[in-house]
C-alpha positions, -999 to +999 in steps of 0.1 A: +416-448-119+442-431-097+434-399-080+453-371-062+461-379-026+457-351-001+483-354+027+483-335+059+511-333+084+503-323+121+528-315+149+515-332+180+549-331+197+570-306+216+595-304+187+604-269+176+638-274+162+639-298+133+622-296+099+600-324+086+615-339+053+593-357+029+608-375-001+601-403-026+623-432-037+631-440-073+628-478-073+648-480-104+678-462-090+707-470-067+699-446-039+736-444-029+747-433-063+716-413-071+701-400-038+665-388-035+654-352-038+639-332-009+604-329-021+588-312+009+606-295+037+581-284+064+592-257+088+575-234+114+547-258+123+544-256+161+523-277+184+488-285+170+499-269+137+495-285+103+507-284+067+489-297+036+504-310+004+493-332-025+507-364-040+494-356-075+485-380-102+499-355-127+536-356-132+558-331-151+593-335-164+619-307-170+651-311-188+682-288-187+717-288-202+748-266-204+748-263-166+712-253-164+716-224-189+693-240-214+664-265-211+628-275-216+602-260-192+581-286-172+557-305-194+530-330-184+540-366-189+522-399-184+534-427-163+541-458-184+556-437-212+590-432-228+602-397-238+633-384-256+651-351-261+656-350-298+671-326-323+644-313-346+660-293-374+681-267-353+661-271-321+660-295-292+626-308-283+612-332-257+587-356-271+570-389-263+585-418-283+568-449-269+553-468-240+570-486-211+563-522-201+555-509-166+526-486-159+544-466-132+577-460-150+589-429-169+620-430-192+637-399-208+663-406-234+691-381-243+696-380-281+715-347-282+752-339-279+759-315-251+789-312-227+780-329-194+748-345-207+714-335-195+697-333-162+661-347-160+638-337-132+604-351-123+579-327-106+548-333-085+527-306-068+550-280-082+582-293-066+610-317-078+606-353-066+634-370-085+664-359-104+689-376-126+719-355-137+746-363-162+726-384-186+749-387-216+741-390-253+725-424-260+716-429-224+684-424-205+670-414-171+649-441-156+623-434-130+601-459-111+573-444-091+554-459-062+528-442-040+549-442-009+564-412+010+593-412+035+593-388+064+618-378+090+631-350+112+661-332+097+682-300+100+697-278+073+679-294+044+666-272+016+636-281-006+644-294-041+681-302-033+696-336-036+699-353-002+733-359+012+746-393+025+746-378+060+709-371+057+701-404+041+718-422+070+691-410+094+659-429+102+629-424+080+593-437+083+577-452+052+540-442+046+520-461+020+495-440+001+482-469-021+444-467-027+439-436-006+423-402-013+436-385+019+460-392+047+471-375+079+503-383+097+517-367+128+549-362+147+545-373+183+568-377+213+590-354+233+627-347+240+628-372+268+614-402+251+622-393+215+600-384+185+582-406+160+558-404+131+524-420+131+495-422+106+464-409+125+438-408+097+433-422+062+405-421+036+400-443+006 
């Protein structure tokens, strides 16, 4: 059975300028057309400092429409399930409608008529990890989750925002969390030789 994974970032470098960005990739999306979301943006961690966050088993989904004026508050969902936003009498309700063929996938269908479609957001550890805007009537948001995080040094990135093509063109380090209960990664290096990320501890 999967478990929450406790992740710790440590700054073992002389870097004081950039922020550490952590994001996930939706393996069922074209990342050029549908860029990732800034899940964690870690600031103000000086030398020998640390920051903790959790890759949670629990995932929530939130849905909004009418430019964010209306929506469904985050609700717990299960990986490997299919959901739909349906009209029930005069109301719109998000409900589970079936099971996916893959255990780590979540689908959310839009069965309501609303200008601009709906925006579907997946949430872990209280922050958005993936978004799919503009899901039209009869279409669905498709999310494929893998226990991998991507980390890099960035500037002027805000947590929960969609990453720009300029940000995505930078170098990121992939860190696999499969089978772990805890992991620590660190930023090392200096201005002269450059900075790099390295896993320094892991626990199964």
